[in-house]
Short mmCIF file of the C-alpha atoms (twelve columns), coordinates in Angstrom:
data_MODEL
# 
_entry.id   MODEL 
# 
loop_
_atom_site.group_PDB 
_atom_site.id 
_atom_site.type_symbol 
_atom_site.label_atom_id 
_atom_site.label_alt_id 
_atom_site.label_comp_id 
_atom_site.label_asym_id 
_atom_site.label_seq_id 
_atom_site.Cartn_x 
_atom_site.Cartn_y 
_atom_site.Cartn_z 
_atom_site.pdbx_PDB_model_num 
ATOM 1   C CA . MET A 1   83.270  -73.317 -22.249 1 
ATOM 2   C CA . LEU A 2   83.349  -69.846 -23.765 1 
ATOM 3   C CA . VAL A 3   85.289  -67.273 -21.733 1 
ATOM 4   C CA . LEU A 4   85.297  -63.518 -22.259 1 
ATOM 5   C CA . GLY A 5   88.627  -62.076 -21.121 1 
ATOM 6   C CA . ILE A 6   89.181  -58.424 -20.192 1 
ATOM 7   C CA . GLU A 7   92.525  -56.629 -19.762 1 
ATOM 8   C CA . THR A 8   92.847  -52.997 -18.565 1 
ATOM 9   C CA . SER A 9   95.928  -53.032 -16.346 1 
ATOM 10  C CA . CYS A 10  97.791  -50.177 -18.033 1 
ATOM 11  C CA . ASP A 11  97.311  -48.446 -21.393 1 
ATOM 12  C CA . GLU A 12  95.834  -51.237 -23.510 1 
ATOM 13  C CA . THR A 13  92.079  -51.804 -23.547 1 
ATOM 14  C CA . ALA A 14  91.573  -55.416 -24.574 1 
ATOM 15  C CA . ALA A 15  88.908  -58.097 -24.855 1 
ATOM 16  C CA . ALA A 16  89.114  -61.667 -26.123 1 
ATOM 17  C CA . VAL A 17  86.813  -64.632 -26.603 1 
ATOM 18  C CA . LEU A 18  88.316  -68.048 -25.921 1 
ATOM 19  C CA . GLU A 19  86.806  -71.490 -26.339 1 
ATOM 20  C CA . SER A 20  88.413  -73.506 -23.555 1 
ATOM 21  C CA . PRO A 21  91.074  -74.679 -23.317 1 
ATOM 22  C CA . ARG A 22  93.032  -72.876 -26.077 1 
ATOM 23  C CA . LYS A 23  90.902  -72.056 -29.124 1 
ATOM 24  C CA . LEU A 24  91.107  -68.300 -29.566 1 
ATOM 25  C CA . LEU A 25  88.055  -66.926 -31.393 1 
ATOM 26  C CA . ALA A 26  88.828  -63.216 -31.088 1 
ATOM 27  C CA . ASN A 27  91.494  -60.978 -29.588 1 
ATOM 28  C CA . VAL A 28  91.001  -57.205 -29.809 1 
ATOM 29  C CA . VAL A 29  93.467  -54.677 -28.389 1 
ATOM 30  C CA . HIS A 30  93.239  -50.897 -28.405 1 
ATOM 31  C CA . SER A 31  96.571  -49.241 -27.615 1 
ATOM 32  C CA . GLN A 32  96.235  -45.755 -26.185 1 
ATOM 33  C CA . LEU A 33  98.344  -43.342 -28.211 1 
ATOM 34  C CA . GLU A 34  97.345  -40.377 -26.059 1 
ATOM 35  C CA . HIS A 35  100.332 -40.915 -23.768 1 
ATOM 36  C CA . GLU A 36  103.047 -40.491 -26.419 1 
ATOM 37  C CA . LYS A 37  103.261 -36.723 -26.014 1 
ATOM 38  C CA . TYR A 38  103.888 -37.147 -22.274 1 
ATOM 39  C CA . GLY A 39  106.675 -39.701 -22.716 1 
ATOM 40  C CA . GLY A 40  104.927 -42.187 -20.435 1 
ATOM 41  C CA . VAL A 41  101.562 -43.440 -19.248 1 
ATOM 42  C CA . VAL A 42  99.400  -40.911 -17.386 1 
ATOM 43  C CA . PRO A 43  97.267  -43.009 -14.990 1 
ATOM 44  C CA . GLU A 44  94.156  -40.817 -14.970 1 
ATOM 45  C CA . LEU A 45  94.101  -40.505 -18.761 1 
ATOM 46  C CA . ALA A 46  94.511  -44.285 -19.057 1 
ATOM 47  C CA . SER A 47  91.519  -44.900 -16.782 1 
ATOM 48  C CA . ARG A 48  89.313  -42.448 -18.682 1 
ATOM 49  C CA . GLU A 49  90.268  -44.005 -22.002 1 
ATOM 50  C CA . HIS A 50  89.386  -47.483 -20.707 1 
ATOM 51  C CA . VAL A 51  85.940  -46.212 -19.667 1 
ATOM 52  C CA . LYS A 52  85.448  -44.695 -23.115 1 
ATOM 53  C CA . ARG A 53  86.666  -47.699 -25.119 1 
ATOM 54  C CA . LEU A 54  85.872  -50.876 -23.177 1 
ATOM 55  C CA . ILE A 55  82.271  -51.526 -24.258 1 
ATOM 56  C CA . GLY A 56  83.160  -50.978 -27.914 1 
ATOM 57  C CA . ILE A 57  86.173  -53.301 -27.660 1 
ATOM 58  C CA . VAL A 58  84.054  -56.013 -26.006 1 
ATOM 59  C CA . ASN A 59  81.393  -55.721 -28.711 1 
ATOM 60  C CA . GLU A 60  84.039  -55.920 -31.416 1 
ATOM 61  C CA . SER A 61  85.557  -59.060 -29.898 1 
ATOM 62  C CA . LEU A 62  82.132  -60.723 -29.702 1 
ATOM 63  C CA . SER A 63  81.414  -59.757 -33.300 1 
ATOM 64  C CA . ARG A 64  84.724  -61.192 -34.532 1 
ATOM 65  C CA . ALA A 65  84.033  -64.397 -32.606 1 
ATOM 66  C CA . ASN A 66  80.512  -64.530 -34.110 1 
ATOM 67  C CA . ARG A 67  79.091  -64.813 -30.614 1 
ATOM 68  C CA . THR A 68  76.802  -62.766 -28.385 1 
ATOM 69  C CA . LEU A 69  77.108  -61.949 -24.700 1 
ATOM 70  C CA . ASP A 70  74.464  -64.614 -24.007 1 
ATOM 71  C CA . ASP A 71  76.806  -67.260 -25.440 1 
ATOM 72  C CA . ILE A 72  79.527  -66.469 -22.899 1 
ATOM 73  C CA . ASP A 73  79.770  -68.980 -20.049 1 
ATOM 74  C CA . ALA A 74  82.213  -67.141 -17.769 1 
ATOM 75  C CA . TYR A 75  84.441  -64.088 -17.499 1 
ATOM 76  C CA . ALA A 76  88.121  -63.521 -16.746 1 
ATOM 77  C CA . VAL A 77  89.624  -60.147 -15.863 1 
ATOM 78  C CA . THR A 78  92.965  -58.776 -14.761 1 
ATOM 79  C CA . TYR A 79  92.895  -57.627 -11.119 1 
ATOM 80  C CA . GLY A 80  96.607  -56.880 -10.694 1 
ATOM 81  C CA . PRO A 81  99.323  -55.831 -10.926 1 
ATOM 82  C CA . GLY A 82  98.895  -52.527 -12.736 1 
ATOM 83  C CA . LEU A 83  97.523  -49.007 -12.375 1 
ATOM 84  C CA . VAL A 84  94.786  -49.196 -9.755  1 
ATOM 85  C CA . GLY A 85  92.368  -46.887 -11.584 1 
ATOM 86  C CA . ALA A 86  92.819  -48.756 -14.844 1 
ATOM 87  C CA . LEU A 87  92.398  -52.137 -13.152 1 
ATOM 88  C CA . LEU A 88  89.169  -51.020 -11.498 1 
ATOM 89  C CA . VAL A 89  87.582  -50.172 -14.843 1 
ATOM 90  C CA . GLY A 90  87.884  -53.716 -16.151 1 
ATOM 91  C CA . LEU A 91  87.191  -55.354 -12.808 1 
ATOM 92  C CA . THR A 92  84.034  -53.328 -12.172 1 
ATOM 93  C CA . PHE A 93  82.806  -54.002 -15.688 1 
ATOM 94  C CA . VAL A 94  83.215  -57.774 -15.316 1 
ATOM 95  C CA . LYS A 95  81.667  -57.817 -11.832 1 
ATOM 96  C CA . SER A 96  78.617  -56.076 -13.294 1 
ATOM 97  C CA . LEU A 97  78.352  -58.640 -16.076 1 
ATOM 98  C CA . ALA A 98  78.745  -61.515 -13.621 1 
ATOM 99  C CA . GLN A 99  76.145  -60.152 -11.206 1 
ATOM 100 C CA . ALA A 100 73.643  -59.392 -13.950 1 
ATOM 101 C CA . SER A 101 74.021  -62.748 -15.700 1 
ATOM 102 C CA . GLY A 102 74.617  -64.992 -12.712 1 
ATOM 103 C CA . LYS A 103 77.663  -66.415 -14.490 1 
ATOM 104 C CA . PRO A 104 81.041  -66.960 -12.764 1 
ATOM 105 C CA . PHE A 105 84.065  -64.746 -13.157 1 
ATOM 106 C CA . ILE A 106 87.659  -65.001 -12.030 1 
ATOM 107 C CA . GLY A 107 90.303  -62.386 -11.344 1 
ATOM 108 C CA . VAL A 108 93.572  -63.189 -13.113 1 
ATOM 109 C CA . ASN A 109 97.101  -62.177 -12.174 1 
ATOM 110 C CA . HIS A 110 98.438  -60.209 -15.154 1 
ATOM 111 C CA . LEU A 111 101.874 -61.823 -14.776 1 
ATOM 112 C CA . GLU A 112 100.341 -65.284 -14.774 1 
ATOM 113 C CA . GLY A 113 98.567  -64.302 -17.964 1 
ATOM 114 C CA . HIS A 114 101.959 -63.711 -19.584 1 
ATOM 115 C CA . ILE A 115 103.047 -67.172 -18.406 1 
ATOM 116 C CA . PHE A 116 100.068 -68.674 -20.248 1 
ATOM 117 C CA . ALA A 117 100.629 -66.568 -23.403 1 
ATOM 118 C CA . ASN A 118 102.951 -68.954 -25.244 1 
ATOM 119 C CA . ALA A 119 100.679 -71.939 -24.600 1 
ATOM 120 C CA . LEU A 120 98.060  -70.302 -26.820 1 
ATOM 121 C CA . THR A 121 100.147 -70.770 -29.962 1 
ATOM 122 C CA . HIS A 122 102.681 -73.418 -28.936 1 
ATOM 123 C CA . GLU A 123 100.966 -76.644 -27.910 1 
ATOM 124 C CA . SER A 124 104.239 -78.106 -26.614 1 
ATOM 125 C CA . CYS A 125 104.729 -75.185 -24.197 1 
ATOM 126 C CA . ARG A 126 103.633 -77.134 -21.166 1 
ATOM 127 C CA . PRO A 127 105.147 -77.261 -17.665 1 
ATOM 128 C CA . PRO A 128 107.721 -77.642 -16.432 1 
ATOM 129 C CA . PHE A 129 109.480 -74.682 -18.054 1 
ATOM 130 C CA . ILE A 130 111.347 -71.508 -17.148 1 
ATOM 131 C CA . ALA A 131 109.417 -68.315 -17.875 1 
ATOM 132 C CA . LEU A 132 111.150 -65.008 -18.531 1 
ATOM 133 C CA . LEU A 133 108.581 -62.214 -18.193 1 
ATOM 134 C CA . VAL A 134 109.917 -58.930 -19.537 1 
ATOM 135 C CA . SER A 135 107.928 -55.756 -20.104 1 
ATOM 136 C CA . GLY A 136 107.755 -52.066 -19.340 1 
ATOM 137 C CA . GLY A 137 106.829 -52.655 -15.727 1 
ATOM 138 C CA . HIS A 138 108.050 -56.158 -14.952 1 
ATOM 139 C CA . SER A 139 111.112 -58.359 -15.087 1 
ATOM 140 C CA . ASN A 140 110.627 -61.812 -13.590 1 
ATOM 141 C CA . LEU A 141 112.336 -65.165 -13.952 1 
ATOM 142 C CA . VAL A 142 109.932 -67.898 -12.876 1 
ATOM 143 C CA . MET A 143 110.103 -71.663 -12.606 1 
ATOM 144 C CA . VAL A 144 106.757 -73.018 -13.781 1 
ATOM 145 C CA . LYS A 145 106.400 -76.386 -12.071 1 
ATOM 146 C CA . ASP A 146 102.807 -76.718 -13.250 1 
ATOM 147 C CA . TRP A 147 100.006 -74.324 -14.125 1 
ATOM 148 C CA . GLY A 148 99.336  -72.398 -10.938 1 
ATOM 149 C CA . LYS A 149 102.513 -73.659 -9.236  1 
ATOM 150 C CA . TYR A 150 105.323 -71.156 -9.538  1 
ATOM 151 C CA . ARG A 151 108.624 -70.353 -7.945  1 
ATOM 152 C CA . VAL A 152 109.994 -66.862 -8.530  1 
ATOM 153 C CA . LEU A 153 113.740 -67.201 -9.078  1 
ATOM 154 C CA . GLY A 154 114.425 -63.503 -9.523  1 
ATOM 155 C CA . LYS A 155 112.914 -60.147 -10.387 1 
ATOM 156 C CA . THR A 156 113.986 -56.578 -10.978 1 
ATOM 157 C CA . ARG A 157 115.363 -54.596 -8.062  1 
ATOM 158 C CA . ASP A 158 114.737 -51.269 -9.762  1 
ATOM 159 C CA . ASP A 159 113.914 -50.482 -13.399 1 
ATOM 160 C CA . ALA A 160 112.249 -53.104 -15.552 1 
ATOM 161 C CA . PRO A 161 113.870 -53.575 -18.989 1 
ATOM 162 C CA . GLY A 162 111.052 -51.817 -20.828 1 
ATOM 163 C CA . GLU A 163 111.316 -48.904 -18.427 1 
ATOM 164 C CA . ALA A 164 115.057 -48.681 -19.098 1 
ATOM 165 C CA . PHE A 165 114.368 -48.611 -22.844 1 
ATOM 166 C CA . ASP A 166 111.859 -45.784 -22.336 1 
ATOM 167 C CA . LYS A 167 114.223 -43.684 -20.235 1 
ATOM 168 C CA . VAL A 168 117.228 -44.138 -22.507 1 
ATOM 169 C CA . ALA A 169 115.098 -43.347 -25.548 1 
ATOM 170 C CA . LYS A 170 114.022 -40.111 -23.892 1 
ATOM 171 C CA . VAL A 171 117.637 -39.120 -23.216 1 
ATOM 172 C CA . LEU A 172 118.453 -39.852 -26.860 1 
ATOM 173 C CA . GLY A 173 115.512 -37.780 -28.069 1 
ATOM 174 C CA . LEU A 174 113.679 -40.799 -29.482 1 
ATOM 175 C CA . SER A 175 109.945 -41.413 -29.362 1 
ATOM 176 C CA . TYR A 176 107.841 -43.267 -26.795 1 
ATOM 177 C CA . PRO A 177 107.579 -46.187 -26.267 1 
ATOM 178 C CA . GLY A 178 111.333 -46.544 -26.143 1 
ATOM 179 C CA . GLY A 179 111.692 -50.233 -26.928 1 
ATOM 180 C CA . PRO A 180 110.526 -50.136 -30.558 1 
ATOM 181 C CA . ALA A 181 112.206 -46.742 -31.076 1 
ATOM 182 C CA . ILE A 182 115.628 -47.964 -29.904 1 
ATOM 183 C CA . GLU A 183 115.307 -51.230 -31.809 1 
ATOM 184 C CA . LYS A 184 114.536 -49.310 -34.996 1 
ATOM 185 C CA . ALA A 185 117.369 -46.837 -34.410 1 
ATOM 186 C CA . SER A 186 119.846 -49.668 -33.763 1 
ATOM 187 C CA . VAL A 187 119.431 -51.225 -37.209 1 
ATOM 188 C CA . GLY A 188 122.843 -51.323 -38.864 1 
ATOM 189 C CA . GLY A 189 124.572 -50.285 -35.642 1 
ATOM 190 C CA . ASP A 190 127.624 -51.918 -34.079 1 
ATOM 191 C CA . LYS A 191 126.570 -53.651 -30.860 1 
ATOM 192 C CA . THR A 192 130.224 -53.741 -29.740 1 
ATOM 193 C CA . PHE A 193 130.698 -49.988 -30.268 1 
ATOM 194 C CA . PHE A 194 130.650 -49.256 -26.525 1 
ATOM 195 C CA . LYS A 195 130.686 -51.735 -23.647 1 
ATOM 196 C CA . PHE A 196 127.919 -50.573 -21.352 1 
ATOM 197 C CA . PRO A 197 127.862 -52.305 -17.941 1 
ATOM 198 C CA . ARG A 198 125.987 -55.561 -17.351 1 
ATOM 199 C CA . ALA A 199 124.609 -56.034 -13.841 1 
ATOM 200 C CA . PHE A 200 124.776 -59.811 -13.479 1 
ATOM 201 C CA . MET A 201 124.604 -59.534 -9.675  1 
ATOM 202 C CA . GLY A 202 126.799 -62.625 -9.295  1 
ATOM 203 C CA . ARG A 203 126.683 -65.951 -11.101 1 
ATOM 204 C CA . ASP A 204 124.260 -67.437 -8.571  1 
ATOM 205 C CA . SER A 205 121.778 -64.552 -8.704  1 
ATOM 206 C CA . TYR A 206 118.677 -64.354 -10.888 1 
ATOM 207 C CA . GLU A 207 117.860 -60.803 -9.818  1 
ATOM 208 C CA . PHE A 208 117.814 -58.020 -12.403 1 
ATOM 209 C CA . SER A 209 118.932 -54.400 -12.239 1 
ATOM 210 C CA . PHE A 210 118.859 -51.930 -15.127 1 
ATOM 211 C CA . SER A 211 119.050 -48.634 -13.233 1 
ATOM 212 C CA . GLY A 212 122.850 -48.573 -13.338 1 
ATOM 213 C CA . LEU A 213 122.871 -49.281 -17.055 1 
ATOM 214 C CA . LYS A 214 120.420 -46.450 -17.665 1 
ATOM 215 C CA . THR A 215 122.615 -44.079 -15.643 1 
ATOM 216 C CA . ALA A 216 125.751 -45.260 -17.468 1 
ATOM 217 C CA . VAL A 217 124.174 -44.374 -20.804 1 
ATOM 218 C CA . ALA A 218 123.119 -40.949 -19.511 1 
ATOM 219 C CA . VAL A 219 126.646 -40.235 -18.227 1 
ATOM 220 C CA . TYR A 220 128.186 -41.422 -21.495 1 
ATOM 221 C CA . LEU A 221 125.904 -39.144 -23.521 1 
ATOM 222 C CA . ARG A 222 126.575 -36.193 -21.227 1 
ATOM 223 C CA . ASP A 223 130.253 -36.326 -22.149 1 
ATOM 224 C CA . GLN A 224 129.679 -36.403 -25.914 1 
ATOM 225 C CA . ASP A 225 128.980 -33.679 -28.444 1 
ATOM 226 C CA . GLN A 226 125.493 -33.773 -29.926 1 
ATOM 227 C CA . SER A 227 126.930 -34.160 -33.422 1 
ATOM 228 C CA . TYR A 228 128.902 -37.214 -32.240 1 
ATOM 229 C CA . VAL A 229 125.794 -38.762 -30.721 1 
ATOM 230 C CA . GLN A 230 123.788 -38.268 -33.898 1 
ATOM 231 C CA . ALA A 231 126.618 -39.669 -36.029 1 
ATOM 232 C CA . HIS A 232 126.793 -42.812 -33.883 1 
ATOM 233 C CA . LEU A 233 123.148 -43.078 -32.821 1 
ATOM 234 C CA . ALA A 234 122.712 -46.565 -34.314 1 
ATOM 235 C CA . ASP A 235 125.885 -47.798 -32.597 1 
ATOM 236 C CA . ILE A 236 124.877 -46.386 -29.217 1 
ATOM 237 C CA . CYS A 237 121.385 -47.858 -29.447 1 
ATOM 238 C CA . ALA A 238 122.732 -51.243 -30.538 1 
ATOM 239 C CA . SER A 239 125.266 -51.251 -27.685 1 
ATOM 240 C CA . PHE A 240 122.634 -50.393 -25.081 1 
ATOM 241 C CA . GLN A 241 120.179 -52.927 -26.493 1 
ATOM 242 C CA . GLU A 242 122.873 -55.628 -26.395 1 
ATOM 243 C CA . ALA A 243 123.582 -54.931 -22.725 1 
ATOM 244 C CA . VAL A 244 119.911 -55.400 -21.810 1 
ATOM 245 C CA . CYS A 245 119.385 -58.485 -23.955 1 
ATOM 246 C CA . GLU A 246 122.586 -60.202 -22.832 1 
ATOM 247 C CA . VAL A 247 121.661 -60.026 -19.152 1 
ATOM 248 C CA . LEU A 248 118.133 -61.295 -19.791 1 
ATOM 249 C CA . ALA A 249 119.178 -64.139 -22.068 1 
ATOM 250 C CA . VAL A 250 122.162 -65.325 -20.039 1 
ATOM 251 C CA . LYS A 251 120.242 -65.455 -16.759 1 
ATOM 252 C CA . ALA A 252 117.355 -67.326 -18.368 1 
ATOM 253 C CA . ILE A 253 119.696 -69.968 -19.830 1 
ATOM 254 C CA . LEU A 254 121.551 -70.313 -16.528 1 
ATOM 255 C CA . ALA A 255 118.244 -70.999 -14.774 1 
ATOM 256 C CA . CYS A 256 117.331 -73.677 -17.313 1 
ATOM 257 C CA . ASN A 257 120.686 -75.386 -16.818 1 
ATOM 258 C CA . GLU A 258 120.688 -75.173 -13.028 1 
ATOM 259 C CA . TYR A 259 117.211 -76.659 -12.680 1 
ATOM 260 C CA . ARG A 260 117.642 -79.046 -15.620 1 
ATOM 261 C CA . ILE A 261 114.625 -77.733 -17.489 1 
ATOM 262 C CA . SER A 262 114.830 -77.855 -21.267 1 
ATOM 263 C CA . LYS A 263 112.034 -75.382 -22.097 1 
ATOM 264 C CA . LEU A 264 112.232 -71.597 -21.945 1 
ATOM 265 C CA . SER A 265 109.256 -69.290 -22.467 1 
ATOM 266 C CA . VAL A 266 109.890 -65.582 -23.085 1 
ATOM 267 C CA . SER A 267 106.874 -63.269 -22.943 1 
ATOM 268 C CA . GLY A 268 105.852 -59.684 -22.290 1 
ATOM 269 C CA . GLY A 269 106.252 -56.585 -24.427 1 
ATOM 270 C CA . VAL A 270 110.059 -56.739 -24.521 1 
ATOM 271 C CA . ALA A 271 109.773 -60.285 -25.933 1 
ATOM 272 C CA . MET A 272 109.006 -58.574 -29.251 1 
ATOM 273 C CA . ASN A 273 112.604 -57.309 -29.422 1 
ATOM 274 C CA . LYS A 274 114.302 -59.091 -32.332 1 
ATOM 275 C CA . ARG A 275 117.761 -59.023 -30.773 1 
ATOM 276 C CA . LEU A 276 116.470 -60.572 -27.545 1 
ATOM 277 C CA . ARG A 277 114.818 -63.346 -29.543 1 
ATOM 278 C CA . GLU A 278 117.923 -63.897 -31.645 1 
ATOM 279 C CA . LEU A 279 120.380 -63.976 -28.742 1 
ATOM 280 C CA . THR A 280 118.155 -66.126 -26.518 1 
ATOM 281 C CA . SER A 281 117.586 -68.605 -29.334 1 
ATOM 282 C CA . GLU A 282 121.327 -68.828 -30.061 1 
ATOM 283 C CA . LEU A 283 122.276 -69.477 -26.443 1 
ATOM 284 C CA . ALA A 284 119.397 -71.906 -25.965 1 
ATOM 285 C CA . ALA A 285 120.226 -73.922 -29.086 1 
ATOM 286 C CA . ALA A 286 123.775 -74.424 -27.835 1 
ATOM 287 C CA . GLU A 287 122.337 -75.962 -24.644 1 
ATOM 288 C CA . ASN A 288 119.568 -77.985 -26.357 1 
ATOM 289 C CA . ILE A 289 116.883 -75.815 -24.785 1 
ATOM 290 C CA . GLU A 290 113.615 -75.269 -26.636 1 
ATOM 291 C CA . THR A 291 112.490 -71.646 -26.741 1 
ATOM 292 C CA . TYR A 292 109.007 -70.184 -27.095 1 
ATOM 293 C CA . PHE A 293 108.083 -66.636 -28.086 1 
ATOM 294 C CA . PRO A 294 104.510 -65.350 -28.513 1 
ATOM 295 C CA . GLY A 295 103.406 -63.540 -31.625 1 
ATOM 296 C CA . PRO A 296 103.211 -59.721 -31.557 1 
ATOM 297 C CA . ASN A 297 99.505  -59.752 -30.635 1 
ATOM 298 C CA . LEU A 298 100.242 -61.932 -27.582 1 
ATOM 299 C CA . SER A 299 103.486 -60.265 -26.458 1 
ATOM 300 C CA . THR A 300 102.152 -56.904 -25.375 1 
ATOM 301 C CA . ASP A 301 99.229  -56.677 -22.932 1 
ATOM 302 C CA . ASN A 302 96.220  -58.540 -24.297 1 
ATOM 303 C CA . ALA A 303 93.055  -60.257 -23.095 1 
ATOM 304 C CA . ALA A 304 93.651  -63.604 -24.812 1 
ATOM 305 C CA . MET A 305 96.249  -64.623 -22.239 1 
ATOM 306 C CA . ILE A 306 93.904  -63.478 -19.445 1 
ATOM 307 C CA . ALA A 307 91.077  -65.557 -20.903 1 
ATOM 308 C CA . MET A 308 93.281  -68.657 -21.139 1 
ATOM 309 C CA . ALA A 309 94.599  -68.337 -17.599 1 
ATOM 310 C CA . GLY A 310 91.068  -67.725 -16.367 1 
ATOM 311 C CA . ALA A 311 89.679  -70.688 -18.316 1 
ATOM 312 C CA . TYR A 312 92.206  -72.997 -16.662 1 
ATOM 313 C CA . TYR A 313 90.897  -72.154 -13.188 1 
ATOM 314 C CA . LEU A 314 87.241  -71.885 -14.176 1 
ATOM 315 C CA . GLU A 315 87.343  -75.394 -15.638 1 
ATOM 316 C CA . GLN A 316 88.361  -76.579 -12.156 1 
ATOM 317 C CA . GLY A 317 85.413  -74.821 -10.575 1 
ATOM 318 C CA . ILE A 318 87.529  -71.995 -9.149  1 
ATOM 319 C CA . SER A 319 86.028  -68.516 -9.356  1 
ATOM 320 C CA . SER A 320 86.186  -65.151 -7.617  1 
ATOM 321 C CA . LYS A 321 83.704  -63.374 -5.374  1 
ATOM 322 C CA . LEU A 322 82.184  -59.967 -5.968  1 
ATOM 323 C CA . ASP A 323 84.287  -58.433 -3.182  1 
ATOM 324 C CA . LEU A 324 87.493  -59.021 -5.170  1 
ATOM 325 C CA . ASN A 325 89.481  -55.798 -5.270  1 
ATOM 326 C CA . ALA A 326 92.219  -54.495 -7.558  1 
ATOM 327 C CA . VAL A 327 95.756  -55.213 -6.300  1 
ATOM 328 C CA . PRO A 328 98.200  -52.846 -8.033  1 
ATOM 329 C CA . TYR A 329 101.361 -54.490 -6.643  1 
ATOM 330 C CA . LEU A 330 100.286 -58.123 -6.985  1 
ATOM 331 C CA . SER A 331 103.183 -60.559 -7.400  1 
ATOM 332 C CA . VAL A 332 103.183 -63.872 -9.231  1 
# 
C-alpha cells in the first residue's frame, strides 16, 4: 500500500510517500524561515505559508518517489496537536483528495507520529519501549506497550524543553530557533561552569518543568555585566544545556528501569541535540538499555512519521471520516 503523508501542524510544510509498512520513497520538508525575525512562530503567517507551499511540496514528494497521485492508495494527515489554522490547511487538503478520489484517509496524532519515527530507520525499535518525545512544544515520557497502546508516564507542566531553549536564547541575544543556536554557542564551553537548577520533581515523578530553569538563567544574567556574559557565553550555554539534558536523560532511564524495559526511543526536534544524545547513550549503556535516535530529517516535524503511523492503522482497515476536525490540544 502506498500512503501519502501530510504534516502542517506548525511551521514545517511536509509531504512523504511511504510503501507500507516502512519503505520510505520520499520525504520532503519545507521549513518556514519567515518566523526568525519575530523570534517565534506567528500562527497566521504559518497558515498562509502552508497554503502557498503545500501543493508544490506534495508534487515534489511524488516526483522523488517516481509516483503519481493516481498511484497513491490512501492518505495520512496530522490533525493535532498543533496550531489550529496550520492543522486545518493539511487536513482540508487531504479531505479534498480523499473525497475526490474515493480513497481512504486517516488523521494521525502528531505525537504518535514521533513515536513511530525511530521505527522507520531502526527495525529493532519495536514495542515494548519507553518513548521520550521532546520538542519545541512537547515533552512527554510514554510507555509504548504496543503500537496504538500507550501509557503517558509524565509530561511538561509548563515550558517544553525546546521552548526553554528558545526563550533562553532570546535572553542571550542568540538567534531563533534557540536549540541549535545554544548548542552551537556551547561548543568548547564548560558544562560545570554554573549549576543551574534541575527540577526533578521527586524521584518517583516523571513530570517535567523547565520554567524555573528558564527564570534562573534570566536572573543569573540580570546580575552579570554584559562583557562578562560575552566572555563566558559558551560556558553559560553549556551549563544551561546540561541542566535540560540531564533531567530528560535521567528521567527516561529511571522509567526504563522501573518498568523493566530495555529499549529507549528519543524523538522530536530536541532529539537532534548532540549533548542529549551523548548523555542519554552513556546512562543507557551503563544500564544495558538500547537507545534509538532518528536521523535529522526524522527528528524535526516531518510527514514520513505521519505516513508510517497512518499506514499502520490503514492496514487494519481503520480510517477517518470527512467530519474529522483539527484538535489543537490533542494528547497522546
